[in-house]
N, CA and C atoms of all chains as a GROMACS GRO file, in nm:
protein
  618
    1MET      N    1  10.111  10.347   9.619
    1MET     CA    2  10.167  10.221   9.670
    1MET      C    3  10.258  10.249   9.789
    2THR      N    4  10.351  10.342   9.768
    2THR     CA    5  10.437  10.386   9.877
    2THR      C    6  10.352  10.430   9.996
    3GLY      N    7  10.386  10.377  10.113
    3GLY     CA    8  10.313  10.415  10.233
    3GLY      C    9  10.198  10.322  10.268
    4THR      N   10  10.163  10.230  10.178
    4THR     CA   11  10.054  10.136  10.207
    4THR      C   12  10.092  10.050  10.328
    5ASP      N   13   9.996  10.034  10.419
    5ASP     CA   14  10.023   9.959  10.541
    5ASP      C   15  10.026   9.808  10.516
    6VAL      N   16  10.103   9.741  10.601
    6VAL     CA   17  10.114   9.595  10.597
    6VAL      C   18  10.075   9.540  10.734
    7TYR      N   19   9.986   9.441  10.733
    7TYR     CA   20   9.932   9.384  10.856
    7TYR      C   21   9.966   9.236  10.869
    8ALA      N   22   9.978   9.192  10.994
    8ALA     CA   23   9.991   9.049  11.021
    8ALA      C   24   9.853   8.983  11.008
    9ASN      N   25   9.852   8.850  11.006
    9ASN     CA   26   9.726   8.777  10.995
    9ASN      C   27   9.629   8.813  11.108
   10ASP      N   28   9.683   8.849  11.226
   10ASP     CA   29   9.595   8.883  11.338
   10ASP      C   30   9.546   9.027  11.333
   11GLY      N   31   9.582   9.100  11.226
   11GLY     CA   32   9.531   9.236  11.208
   11GLY      C   33   9.624   9.345  11.261
   12ALA      N   34   9.730   9.306  11.330
   12ALA     CA   35   9.823   9.407  11.384
   12ALA      C   36   9.905   9.467  11.269
   13LYS      N   37   9.923   9.598  11.274
   13LYS     CA   38  10.005   9.663  11.173
   13LYS      C   39  10.152   9.635  11.205
   14ILE      N   40  10.225   9.586  11.106
   14ILE     CA   41  10.365   9.554  11.133
   14ILE      C   42  10.462   9.641  11.052
   15GLY      N   43  10.411   9.711  10.953
   15GLY     CA   44  10.502   9.794  10.875
   15GLY      C   45  10.430   9.859  10.759
   16HIS      N   46  10.509   9.908  10.664
   16HIS     CA   47  10.450   9.975  10.548
   16HIS      C   48  10.540   9.951  10.427
   17ILE      N   49  10.484   9.978  10.311
   17ILE     CA   50  10.561   9.967  10.187
   17ILE      C   51  10.642  10.095  10.170
   18ASP      N   52  10.773  10.080  10.159
   18ASP     CA   53  10.854  10.196  10.126
   18ASP      C   54  10.854  10.216   9.975
   19HIS      N   55  10.887  10.112   9.902
   19HIS     CA   56  10.874  10.116   9.757
   19HIS      C   57  10.874   9.974   9.701
   20MET      N   58  10.843   9.965   9.574
   20MET     CA   59  10.838   9.835   9.507
   20MET      C   60  10.955   9.825   9.412
   21MET      N   61  11.012   9.706   9.403
   21MET     CA   62  11.112   9.677   9.300
   21MET      C   63  11.041   9.599   9.190
   22ILE      N   64  11.045   9.653   9.071
   22ILE     CA   65  10.970   9.595   8.959
   22ILE      C   66  11.067   9.528   8.862
   23ASP      N   67  11.031   9.408   8.818
   23ASP     CA   68  11.107   9.342   8.712
   23ASP      C   69  11.069   9.409   8.579
   24LYS      N   70  11.165   9.478   8.519
   24LYS     CA   71  11.133   9.559   8.401
   24LYS      C   72  11.092   9.476   8.280
   25GLN      N   73  11.136   9.352   8.275
   25GLN     CA   74  11.103   9.270   8.159
   25GLN      C   75  10.957   9.226   8.165
   26SER      N   76  10.913   9.181   8.280
   26SER     CA   77  10.780   9.122   8.291
   26SER      C   78  10.676   9.223   8.341
   27GLY      N   79  10.722   9.333   8.399
   27GLY     CA   80  10.627   9.426   8.458
   27GLY      C   81  10.562   9.373   8.584
   28LYS      N   82  10.630   9.280   8.651
   28LYS     CA   83  10.576   9.228   8.776
   28LYS      C   84  10.656   9.282   8.895
   29VAL      N   85  10.587   9.305   9.004
   29VAL     CA   86  10.657   9.342   9.126
   29VAL      C   87  10.741   9.223   9.171
   30ALA      N   88  10.868   9.246   9.195
   30ALA     CA   89  10.956   9.140   9.242
   30ALA      C   90  10.966   9.143   9.396
   31TYR      N   91  10.990   9.262   9.448
   31TYR     CA   92  11.006   9.279   9.594
   31TYR      C   93  10.931   9.402   9.641
   32ALA      N   94  10.875   9.390   9.760
   32ALA     CA   95  10.828   9.508   9.832
   32ALA      C   96  10.937   9.542   9.932
   33VAL      N   97  10.990   9.662   9.922
   33VAL     CA   98  11.086   9.705  10.022
   33VAL      C   99  11.006   9.768  10.135
   34MET      N  100  11.009   9.699  10.250
   34MET     CA  101  10.923   9.737  10.362
   34MET      C  102  11.000   9.806  10.473
   35GLY      N  103  10.934   9.902  10.534
   35GLY     CA  104  10.982   9.961  10.656
   35GLY      C  105  10.907   9.898  10.773
   36PHE      N  106  10.981   9.864  10.878
   36PHE     CA  107  10.920   9.804  10.997
   36PHE      C  108  10.936   9.903  11.112
   37GLY      N  109  10.832   9.973  11.141
   37GLY     CA  110  10.842  10.076  11.246
   37GLY      C  111  10.840  10.016  11.383
   38GLY      N  112  10.949   9.953  11.420
   38GLY     CA  113  10.958   9.898  11.554
   38GLY      C  114  10.888   9.764  11.571
   39PHE      N  115  10.849   9.703  11.460
   39PHE     CA  116  10.786   9.569  11.460
   39PHE      C  117  10.873   9.473  11.541
   40LEU      N  118  10.824   9.433  11.655
   40LEU     CA  119  10.897   9.341  11.742
   40LEU      C  120  11.042   9.385  11.765
   41GLY      N  121  11.059   9.515  11.773
   41GLY     CA  122  11.191   9.567  11.810
   41GLY      C  123  11.289   9.578  11.695
   42MET      N  124  11.239   9.580  11.571
   42MET     CA  125  11.332   9.579  11.459
   42MET      C  126  11.382   9.716  11.413
   43GLY      N  127  11.328   9.822  11.468
   43GLY     CA  128  11.375   9.954  11.425
   43GLY      C  129  11.327   9.989  11.287
   44GLU      N  130  11.387  10.090  11.226
   44GLU     CA  131  11.331  10.146  11.103
   44GLU      C  132  11.403  10.100  10.976
   45ASP      N  133  11.476   9.991  10.986
   45ASP     CA  134  11.543   9.944  10.865
   45ASP      C  135  11.444   9.907  10.755
   46HIS      N  136  11.494   9.909  10.634
   46HIS     CA  137  11.415   9.865  10.520
   46HIS      C  138  11.462   9.728  10.475
   47HIS      N  139  11.368   9.642  10.445
   47HIS     CA  140  11.400   9.505  10.404
   47HIS      C  141  11.320   9.467  10.281
   48PRO      N  142  11.387   9.405  10.182
   48PRO     CA  143  11.314   9.358  10.065
   48PRO      C  144  11.244   9.226  10.094
   49VAL      N  145  11.116   9.223  10.067
   49VAL     CA  146  11.035   9.104  10.092
   49VAL      C  147  10.976   9.058   9.959
   50PRO      N  148  10.990   8.930   9.925
   50PRO     CA  149  10.932   8.883   9.798
   50PRO      C  150  10.783   8.914   9.790
   51TRP      N  151  10.741   8.957   9.672
   51TRP     CA  152  10.601   8.994   9.649
   51TRP      C  153  10.506   8.882   9.692
   52GLY      N  154  10.548   8.757   9.673
   52GLY     CA  155  10.462   8.642   9.704
   52GLY      C  156  10.424   8.631   9.851
   53LYS      N  157  10.490   8.708   9.937
   53LYS     CA  158  10.456   8.706  10.080
   53LYS      C  159  10.338   8.797  10.112
   54LEU      N  160  10.295   8.877  10.017
   54LEU     CA  161  10.190   8.976  10.044
   54LEU      C  162  10.064   8.946   9.964
   55ARG      N  163   9.950   8.974  10.025
   55ARG     CA  164   9.826   8.975   9.946
   55ARG      C  165   9.747   9.098   9.985
   56TYR      N  166   9.683   9.158   9.886
   56TYR     CA  167   9.614   9.285   9.911
   56TYR      C  168   9.474   9.259   9.963
   57ASP      N  169   9.438   9.330  10.067
   57ASP     CA  170   9.305   9.319  10.126
   57ASP      C  171   9.229   9.448  10.094
   58THR      N  172   9.125   9.435  10.011
   58THR     CA  173   9.056   9.556   9.965
   58THR      C  174   8.977   9.622  10.078
   59VAL      N  175   8.937   9.544  10.179
   59VAL     CA  176   8.863   9.604  10.290
   59VAL      C  177   8.957   9.687  10.377
   60LYS      N  178   9.069   9.628  10.415
   60LYS     CA  179   9.167   9.701  10.497
   60LYS      C  180   9.244   9.804  10.415
   61GLN      N  181   9.239   9.790  10.282
   61GLN     CA  182   9.320   9.874  10.193
   61GLN      C  183   9.467   9.869  10.233
   62GLY      N  184   9.509   9.748  10.264
   62GLY     CA  185   9.648   9.726  10.298
   62GLY      C  186   9.685   9.582  10.264
   63PHE      N  187   9.813   9.549  10.284
   63PHE     CA  188   9.859   9.413  10.256
   63PHE      C  189   9.857   9.330  10.383
   64ILE      N  190   9.829   9.200  10.366
   64ILE     CA  191   9.833   9.104  10.477
   64ILE      C  192   9.950   9.010  10.451
   65THR      N  193  10.019   8.972  10.556
   65THR     CA  194  10.133   8.881  10.538
   65THR      C  195  10.148   8.791  10.660
   66ASP      N  196  10.212   8.676  10.638
   66ASP     CA  197  10.243   8.588  10.750
   66ASP      C  198  10.391   8.600  10.790
   67LEU      N  199  10.453   8.705  10.743
   67LEU     CA  200  10.593   8.735  10.774
   67LEU      C  201  10.618   8.738  10.925
   68THR      N  202  10.730   8.680  10.967
   68THR     CA  203  10.766   8.689  11.108
   68THR      C  204  10.899   8.765  11.121
   69GLU      N  205  10.923   8.813  11.242
   69GLU     CA  206  11.047   8.885  11.269
   69GLU      C  207  11.167   8.795  11.240
   70GLU      N  208  11.156   8.666  11.278
   70GLU     CA  209  11.266   8.573  11.257
   70GLU      C  210  11.299   8.561  11.108
   71GLU      N  211  11.193   8.554  11.027
   71GLU     CA  212  11.215   8.543  10.883
   71GLU      C  213  11.292   8.663  10.830
   72VAL      N  214  11.250   8.780  10.873
   72VAL     CA  215  11.313   8.903  10.820
   72VAL      C  216  11.458   8.912  10.868
   73LYS      N  217  11.478   8.884  10.997
   73LYS     CA  218  11.613   8.893  11.052
   73LYS      C  219  11.707   8.789  10.995
   74GLY      N  220  11.649   8.671  10.960
   74GLY     CA  221  11.732   8.563  10.910
   74GLY      C  222  11.750   8.562  10.759
   75ALA      N  223  11.695   8.662  10.692
   75ALA     CA  224  11.701   8.664  10.545
   75ALA      C  225  11.843   8.688  10.497
   76PRO      N  226  11.878   8.635  10.377
   76PRO     CA  227  12.012   8.656  10.323
   76PRO      C  228  12.041   8.806  10.310
   77PRO      N  229  12.156   8.851  10.357
   77PRO     CA  230  12.188   8.994  10.346
   77PRO      C  231  12.195   9.036  10.199
   78ARG      N  232  12.157   9.160  10.176
   78ARG     CA  233  12.161   9.212  10.040
   78ARG      C  234  12.304   9.228   9.993
   79SER      N  235  12.331   9.178   9.874
   79SER     CA  236  12.461   9.203   9.813
   79SER      C  237  12.454   9.337   9.741
   80ALA      N  238  12.570   9.387   9.702
   80ALA     CA  239  12.574   9.516   9.635
   80ALA      C  240  12.494   9.513   9.505
   81GLU      N  241  12.486   9.396   9.443
   81GLU     CA  242  12.422   9.385   9.311
   81GLU      C  243  12.273   9.352   9.320
   82TRP      N  244  12.220   9.339   9.442
   82TRP     CA  245  12.080   9.301   9.450
   82TRP      C  246  11.997   9.406   9.379
   83PRO      N  247  11.880   9.381   9.323
   83PRO     CA  248  11.829   9.246   9.309
   83PRO      C  249  11.881   9.174   9.185
   84ALA      N  250  11.973   9.238   9.111
   84ALA     CA  251  12.024   9.175   8.988
   84ALA      C  252  12.130   9.071   9.024
   85ASP      N  253  12.095   8.978   9.110
   85ASP     CA  254  12.187   8.876   9.157
   85ASP      C  255  12.104   8.749   9.174
   86PRO      N  256  12.098   8.667   9.069
   86PRO     CA  257  12.009   8.550   9.071
   86PRO      C  258  12.034   8.457   9.189
   87ASP      N  259  12.158   8.449   9.232
   87ASP     CA  260  12.188   8.362   9.346
   87ASP      C  261  12.121   8.416   9.472
   88TRP      N  262  12.138   8.547   9.496
   88TRP     CA  263  12.072   8.610   9.610
   88TRP      C  264  11.921   8.596   9.598
   89GLU      N  265  11.868   8.611   9.479
   89GLU     CA  266  11.723   8.600   9.459
   89GLU      C  267  11.674   8.460   9.492
   90ARG      N  268  11.746   8.360   9.447
   90ARG     CA  269  11.705   8.221   9.474
   90ARG      C  270  11.709   8.194   9.624
   91ARG      N  271  11.817   8.236   9.690
   91ARG     CA  272  11.829   8.210   9.834
   91ARG      C  273  11.720   8.284   9.912
   92THR      N  274  11.690   8.405   9.868
   92THR     CA  275  11.590   8.486   9.939
   92THR      C  276  11.451   8.424   9.925
   93HIS      N  277  11.415   8.383   9.803
   93HIS     CA  278  11.284   8.322   9.785
   93HIS      C  279  11.274   8.188   9.858
   94ALA      N  280  11.382   8.112   9.857
   94ALA     CA  281  11.382   7.985   9.930
   94ALA      C  282  11.366   8.011  10.079
   95HIS      N  283  11.437   8.113  10.129
   95HIS     CA  284  11.428   8.148  10.270
   95HIS      C  285  11.284   8.180  10.310
   96TYR      N  286  11.216   8.258  10.226
   96TYR     CA  287  11.080   8.300  10.260
   96TYR      C  288  10.975   8.196  10.219
   97GLY      N  289  11.019   8.092  10.147
   97GLY     CA  290  10.926   7.984  10.112
   97GLY      C  291  10.822   8.023  10.008
   98VAL      N  292  10.859   8.109   9.914
   98VAL     CA  293  10.766   8.147   9.807
   98VAL      C  294  10.834   8.124   9.672
   99PRO      N  295  10.752   8.099   9.567
   99PRO     CA  296  10.811   8.074   9.435
   99PRO      C  297  10.881   8.198   9.380
  100LEU      N  298  10.982   8.176   9.300
  100LEU     CA  299  11.048   8.286   9.231
  100LEU      C  300  10.948   8.359   9.142
  101TYR      N  301  10.956   8.490   9.137
  101TYR     CA  302  10.856   8.567   9.062
  101TYR      C  303  10.866   8.542   8.912
  102TRP      N  304  10.980   8.492   8.865
  102TRP     CA  305  10.992   8.466   8.722
  102TRP      C  306  10.958   8.320   8.688
  103ALA      N  307  10.918   8.243   8.789
  103ALA     CA  308  10.886   8.102   8.763
  103ALA      C  309  10.750   8.089   8.696
  104MET      N  310  11.326  10.259   8.852
  104MET     CA  311  11.229  10.260   8.742
  104MET      C  312  11.200  10.405   8.700
  105THR      N  313  11.168  10.487   8.799
  105THR     CA  314  11.147  10.630   8.773
  105THR      C  315  11.268  10.687   8.700
  106GLY      N  316  11.241  10.757   8.592
  106GLY     CA  317  11.350  10.818   8.517
  106GLY      C  318  11.401  10.733   8.402
  107THR      N  319  11.359  10.606   8.395
  107THR     CA  320  11.405  10.521   8.284
  107THR      C  321  11.358  10.580   8.151
  108ASP      N  322  11.448  10.583   8.053
  108ASP     CA  323  11.416  10.643   7.923
  108ASP      C  324  11.327  10.551   7.839
  109VAL      N  325  11.249  10.615   7.753
  109VAL     CA  326  11.163  10.543   7.660
  109VAL      C  327  11.198  10.588   7.518
  110TYR      N  328  11.217  10.489   7.431
  110TYR     CA  329  11.261  10.515   7.294
  110TYR      C  330  11.158  10.467   7.192
  111ALA      N  331  11.154  10.536   7.079
  111ALA     CA  332  11.073  10.488   6.966
  111ALA      C  333  11.147  10.373   6.898
  112ASN      N  334  11.077  10.306   6.808
  112ASN     CA  335  11.138  10.194   6.736
  112ASN      C  336  11.262  10.236   6.658
  113ASP      N  337  11.266  10.363   6.614
  113ASP     CA  338  11.382  10.410   6.537
  113ASP      C  339  11.498  10.452   6.628
  114GLY      N  340  11.481  10.436   6.760
  114GLY     CA  341  11.590  10.466   6.851
  114GLY      C  342  11.587  10.606   6.911
  115ALA      N  343  11.496  10.691   6.863
  115ALA     CA  344  11.487  10.828   6.917
  115ALA      C  345  11.427  10.824   7.056
  116LYS      N  346  11.483  10.902   7.145
  116LYS     CA  347  11.425  10.912   7.279
  116LYS      C  348  11.299  10.997   7.274
  117ILE      N  349  11.189  10.943   7.326
  117ILE     CA  350  11.064  11.020   7.320
  117ILE      C  351  11.014  11.060   7.458
  118GLY      N  352  11.070  11.004   7.563
  118GLY     CA  353  11.021  11.040   7.695
  118GLY      C  354  11.086  10.955   7.802
  119HIS      N  355  11.026  10.958   7.920
  119HIS     CA  356  11.080  10.882   8.032
  119HIS      C  357  10.964  10.836   8.121
  120ILE      N  358  10.997  10.740   8.206
  120ILE     CA  359  10.898  10.693   8.303
  120ILE      C  360  10.896  10.788   8.422
  121ASP      N  361  10.780  10.845   8.449
  121ASP     CA  362  10.768  10.925   8.571
  121ASP      C  363  10.742  10.833   8.690
  122HIS      N  364  10.642  10.748   8.678
  122HIS     CA  365  10.621  10.645   8.779
  122HIS      C  366  10.533  10.535   8.721
  123MET      N  367  10.521  10.427   8.795
  123MET     CA  368  10.440  10.314   8.752
  123MET      C  369  10.317  10.306   8.841
  124MET      N  370  10.205  10.269   8.779
  124MET     CA  371  10.083  10.239   8.855
  124MET      C  372  10.073  10.088   8.862
  125ILE      N  373  10.071  10.035   8.983
  125ILE     CA  374  10.073   9.891   9.002
  125ILE      C  375   9.936   9.843   9.048
  126ASP      N  376   9.891   9.733   8.991
  126ASP     CA  377   9.769   9.668   9.038
  126ASP      C  378   9.803   9.592   9.166
  127LYS      N  379   9.747   9.637   9.277
  127LYS     CA  380   9.788   9.582   9.406
  127LYS      C  381   9.748   9.436   9.425
  128GLN      N  382   9.645   9.394   9.356
  128GLN     CA  383   9.600   9.255   9.372
  128GLN      C  384   9.697   9.158   9.305
  129SER      N  385   9.736   9.192   9.182
  129SER     CA  386   9.816   9.098   9.104
  129SER      C  387   9.966   9.127   9.112
  130GLY      N  388  10.001   9.247   9.157
  130GLY     CA  389  10.142   9.284   9.157
  130GLY      C  390  10.198   9.307   9.018
  131LYS      N  391  10.109   9.341   8.924
  131LYS     CA  392  10.155   9.372   8.789
  131LYS      C  393  10.148   9.522   8.762
  132VAL      N  394  10.243   9.570   8.685
  132VAL     CA  395  10.235   9.709   8.642
  132VAL      C  396  10.113   9.724   8.550
  133ALA      N  397  10.028   9.819   8.578
  133ALA     CA  398   9.910   9.844   8.495
  133ALA      C  399   9.941   9.955   8.393
  134TYR      N  400   9.999  10.064   8.442
  134TYR     CA  401  10.030  10.178   8.356
  134TYR      C  402  10.168  10.233   8.388
  135ALA      N  403  10.234  10.278   8.284
  135ALA     CA  404  10.353  10.361   8.302
  135ALA      C  405  10.306  10.505   8.282
  136VAL      N  406  10.325  10.587   8.383
  136VAL     CA  407  10.293  10.728   8.366
  136VAL      C  408  10.419  10.794   8.310
  137MET      N  409  10.407  10.840   8.184
  137MET     CA  410  10.525  10.888   8.112
  137MET      C  411  10.526  11.040   8.100
  138GLY      N  412  10.645  11.094   8.108
  138GLY     CA  413  10.666  11.234   8.073
  138GLY      C  414  10.722  11.240   7.932
  139PHE      N  415  10.670  11.335   7.853
  139PHE     CA  416  10.716  11.352   7.716
  139PHE      C  417  10.782  11.488   7.706
  140GLY      N  418  10.912  11.489   7.712
  140GLY     CA  419  10.983  11.617   7.711
  140GLY      C  420  10.987  11.679   7.573
  141GLY      N  421  10.873  11.730   7.530
  141GLY     CA  422  10.868  11.795   7.401
  141GLY      C  423  10.859  11.700   7.283
  142PHE      N  424  10.830  11.572   7.309
  142PHE     CA  425  10.810  11.471   7.204
  142PHE      C  426  10.708  11.522   7.103
  143LEU      N  427  10.753  11.553   6.984
  143LEU     CA  428  10.665  11.604   6.880
  143LEU      C  429  10.578  11.719   6.930
  144GLY      N  430  10.635  11.802   7.015
  144GLY     CA  431  10.562  11.922   7.057
  144GLY      C  432  10.462  11.903   7.168
  145MET      N  433  10.475  11.792   7.242
  145MET     CA  434  10.372  11.766   7.342
  145MET      C  435  10.394  11.830   7.478
  146GLY      N  436  10.506  11.895   7.498
  146GLY     CA  437  10.528  11.957   7.629
  146GLY      C  438  10.553  11.855   7.738
  147GLU      N  439  10.544  11.900   7.860
  147GLU     CA  440  10.588  11.815   7.971
  147GLU      C  441  10.476  11.744   8.046
  148ASP      N  442  10.360  11.733   7.983
  148ASP     CA  443  10.251  11.663   8.051
  148ASP      C  444  10.285  11.517   8.078
  149HIS      N  445  10.217  11.463   8.176
  149HIS     CA  446  10.231  11.321   8.207
  149HIS      C  447  10.108  11.247   8.157
  150HIS      N  448  10.132  11.132   8.096
  150HIS     CA  449  10.023  11.053   8.039
  150HIS      C  450  10.039  10.907   8.080
  151PRO      N  451   9.928  10.845   8.122
  151PRO     CA  452   9.934  10.702   8.155
  151PRO      C  453   9.929  10.618   8.028
  152VAL      N  454  10.023  10.530   8.015
  152VAL     CA  455  10.033  10.443   7.897
  152VAL      C  456  10.023  10.299   7.945
  153PRO      N  457   9.936  10.218   7.884
  153PRO     CA  458   9.927  10.078   7.927
  153PRO      C  459  10.064  10.009   7.919
  154TRP      N  460  10.091   9.928   8.019
  154TRP     CA  461  10.219   9.857   8.027
  154TRP      C  462  10.248   9.778   7.899
  155GLY      N  463  10.143   9.724   7.838
  155GLY     CA  464  10.159   9.642   7.718
  155GLY      C  465  10.220   9.715   7.599
  156LYS      N  466  10.227   9.848   7.606
  156LYS     CA  467  10.288   9.926   7.498
  156LYS      C  468  10.440   9.931   7.509
  157LEU      N  469  10.494   9.884   7.620
  157LEU     CA  470  10.637   9.897   7.643
  157LEU      C  471  10.705   9.761   7.648
  158ARG      N  472  10.827   9.756   7.598
  158ARG     CA  473  10.908   9.637   7.625
  158ARG      C  474  11.049   9.684   7.662
  159TYR      N  475  11.108   9.613   7.755
  159TYR     CA  476  11.237   9.657   7.807
  159TYR      C  477  11.350   9.604   7.720
  160ASP      N  478  11.441   9.691   7.687
  160ASP     CA  479  11.558   9.654   7.607
  160ASP      C  480  11.680   9.658   7.699
  161THR      N  481  11.737   9.540   7.722
  161THR     CA  482  11.846   9.533   7.819
  161THR      C  483  11.974   9.599   7.767
  162VAL      N  484  11.989   9.607   7.635
  162VAL     CA  485  12.108   9.674   7.581
  162VAL      C  486  12.097   9.825   7.600
  163LYS      N  487  11.984   9.881   7.559
  163LYS     CA  488  11.962  10.025   7.575
  163LYS      C  489  11.936  10.063   7.722
  164GLN      N  490  11.901   9.964   7.802
  164GLN     CA  491  11.858   9.989   7.940
  164GLN      C  492  11.746  10.092   7.945
  165GLY      N  493  11.653  10.074   7.852
  165GLY     CA  494  11.536  10.160   7.847
  165GLY      C  495  11.423  10.084   7.781
  166PHE      N  496  11.306  10.148   7.775
  166PHE     CA  497  11.191  10.085   7.712
  166PHE      C  498  11.179  10.128   7.567
  167ILE      N  499  11.128  10.036   7.486
  167ILE     CA  500  11.100  10.064   7.345
  167ILE      C  501  10.948  10.061   7.327
  168THR      N  502  10.897  10.150   7.244
  168THR     CA  503  10.752  10.153   7.221
  168THR      C  504  10.722  10.197   7.079
  169ASP      N  505  10.603  10.156   7.032
  169ASP     CA  506  10.557  10.204   6.900
  169ASP      C  507  10.455  10.317   6.917
  170LEU      N  508  10.448  10.371   7.036
  170LEU     CA  509  10.358  10.482   7.069
  170LEU      C  510  10.376  10.599   6.972
  171THR      N  511  10.265  10.658   6.929
  171THR     CA  512  10.274  10.778   6.846
  171THR      C  513  10.210  10.897   6.920
  172GLU      N  514  10.246  11.015   6.874
  172GLU     CA  515  10.189  11.136   6.933
  172GLU      C  516  10.036  11.134   6.921
  173GLU      N  517   9.986  11.089   6.806
  173GLU     CA  518   9.841  11.087   6.782
  173GLU      C  519   9.773  10.997   6.884
  174GLU      N  520   9.835  10.882   6.912
  174GLU     CA  521   9.777  10.791   7.009
  174GLU      C  522   9.766  10.856   7.147
  175VAL      N  523   9.873  10.922   7.186
  175VAL     CA  524   9.874  10.982   7.320
  175VAL      C  525   9.773  11.096   7.327
  176LYS      N  526   9.773  11.181   7.224
  176LYS     CA  527   9.681  11.296   7.224
  176LYS      C  528   9.536  11.251   7.214
  177GLY      N  529   9.512  11.140   7.147
  177GLY     CA  530   9.374  11.094   7.127
  177GLY      C  531   9.323  11.001   7.236
  178ALA      N  532   9.404  10.976   7.337
  178ALA     CA  533   9.365  10.881   7.442
  178ALA      C  534   9.251  10.937   7.526
  179PRO      N  535   9.166  10.848   7.581
  179PRO     CA  536   9.056  10.893   7.666
  179PRO      C  537   9.109  10.976   7.783
  180PRO      N  538   9.050  11.091   7.809
  180PRO     CA  539   9.097  11.172   7.921
  180PRO      C  540   9.080  11.098   8.054
  181ARG      N  541   9.172  11.126   8.144
  181ARG     CA  542   9.164  11.061   8.276
  181ARG      C  543   9.044  11.113   8.353
  182SER      N  544   8.966  11.021   8.408
  182SER     CA  545   8.859  11.062   8.498
  182SER      C  546   8.918  11.080   8.637
  183ALA      N  547   8.842  11.138   8.726
  183ALA     CA  548   8.891  11.162   8.863
  183ALA      C  549   8.924  11.030   8.932
  184GLU      N  550   8.853  10.924   8.894
  184GLU     CA  551   8.869  10.795   8.963
  184GLU      C  552   8.976  10.706   8.899
  185TRP      N  553   9.038  10.754   8.791
  185TRP     CA  554   9.135  10.665   8.728
  185TRP      C  555   9.240  10.628   8.830
  186PRO      N  556   9.308  10.514   8.822
  186PRO     CA  557   9.275  10.407   8.728
  186PRO      C  558   9.165  10.314   8.780
  187ALA      N  559   9.106  10.346   8.895
  187ALA     CA  560   9.001  10.258   8.950
  187ALA      C  561   8.869  10.286   8.880
  188ASP      N  562   8.869  10.278   8.748
  188ASP     CA  563   8.751  10.306   8.668
  188ASP      C  564   8.755  10.209   8.550
  189PRO      N  565   8.691  10.093   8.567
  189PRO     CA  566   8.702   9.987   8.466
  189PRO      C  567   8.661  10.034   8.327
  190ASP      N  568   8.564  10.125   8.321
  190ASP     CA  569   8.520  10.174   8.189
  190ASP      C  570   8.634  10.252   8.122
  191TRP      N  571   8.697  10.342   8.198
  191TRP     CA  572   8.812  10.416   8.145
  191TRP      C  573   8.924  10.320   8.107
  192GLU      N  574   8.946  10.220   8.188
  192GLU     CA  575   9.054  10.124   8.161
  192GLU      C  576   9.028  10.049   8.031
  193ARG      N  577   8.903  10.004   8.012
  193ARG     CA  578   8.870   9.932   7.889
  193ARG      C  579   8.888  10.022   7.767
  194ARG      N  580   8.839  10.145   7.775
  194ARG     CA  581   8.848  10.236   7.660
  194ARG      C  582   8.995  10.269   7.631
  195THR      N  583   9.074  10.284   7.736
  195THR     CA  584   9.215  10.320   7.717
  195THR      C  585   9.292  10.206   7.653
  196HIS      N  586   9.271  10.084   7.701
  196HIS     CA  587   9.341   9.970   7.640
  196HIS      C  588   9.295   9.946   7.496
  197ALA      N  589   9.164   9.965   7.471
  197ALA     CA  590   9.114   9.950   7.334
  197ALA      C  591   9.179  10.056   7.245
  198HIS      N  592   9.187  10.178   7.297
  198HIS     CA  593   9.247  10.287   7.219
  198HIS      C  594   9.390  10.254   7.180
  199TYR      N  595   9.467  10.201   7.274
  199TYR     CA  596   9.608  10.172   7.247
  199TYR      C  597   9.629  10.035   7.181
  200GLY      N  598   9.519   9.958   7.171
  200GLY     CA  599   9.528   9.831   7.101
  200GLY      C  600   9.610   9.724   7.172
  201VAL      N  601   9.601   9.725   7.305
  201VAL     CA  602   9.672   9.621   7.383
  201VAL      C  603   9.573   9.554   7.479
  202PRO      N  604   9.600   9.427   7.515
  202PRO     CA  605   9.508   9.355   7.604
  202PRO      C  606   9.505   9.418   7.743
  203LEU      N  607   9.391   9.406   7.808
  203LEU     CA  608   9.379   9.451   7.946
  203LEU      C  609   9.478   9.375   8.033
  204TYR      N  610   9.541   9.443   8.127
  204TYR     CA  611   9.646   9.378   8.208
  204TYR      C  612   9.589   9.269   8.298
  205TRP      N  613   9.458   9.273   8.324
  205TRP     CA  614   9.400   9.170   8.409
  205TRP      C  615   9.342   9.054   8.326
  206ALA      N  616   9.357   9.061   8.194
  206ALA     CA  617   9.300   8.956   8.109
  206ALA      C  618   9.389   8.832   8.110
   0.00000   0.00000   0.00000
């Protein structure tokens, strides 16, 4: 999983999976922590992206997303307690426009 | 997740999570690859255990399982293509008596 490429809808590679954050109770991926290798000038920071933003493409053997630079830059900053911070989780999912993974 | 302890029903520590195998399509954990540090004489091998065998205990901050040494030793050997081998997956889940994660 680590290192899997992530592509935009137009096929351009925009980053990769650094690691997954898993909800231990449900066994579901909650967040993909992504590295953006210079995606639109963002540098090499890692950002948690809700799992609902990604879908796996078996042909490309990578994930496809409609994520934009603005979305990532405008996302709620991580608190020290993330992801065990329901308020941060709610704001983050609302920001990205995807359902909460526990819904 | 890596390193999280796994306990038997009686509270004895029997191993730990080495890593998780995630189904990329659904974002669900398919297998926990567990290390058994001498659990009933099993040595340090790693064995894939279906996610359905584990439940997370928030008090212990670890997983609880009814896994036995016999179950682990008697499990179908991993083929080269595991886990992308539906036949191996079916036999493994049947062996451990838990539903397929994609069911």
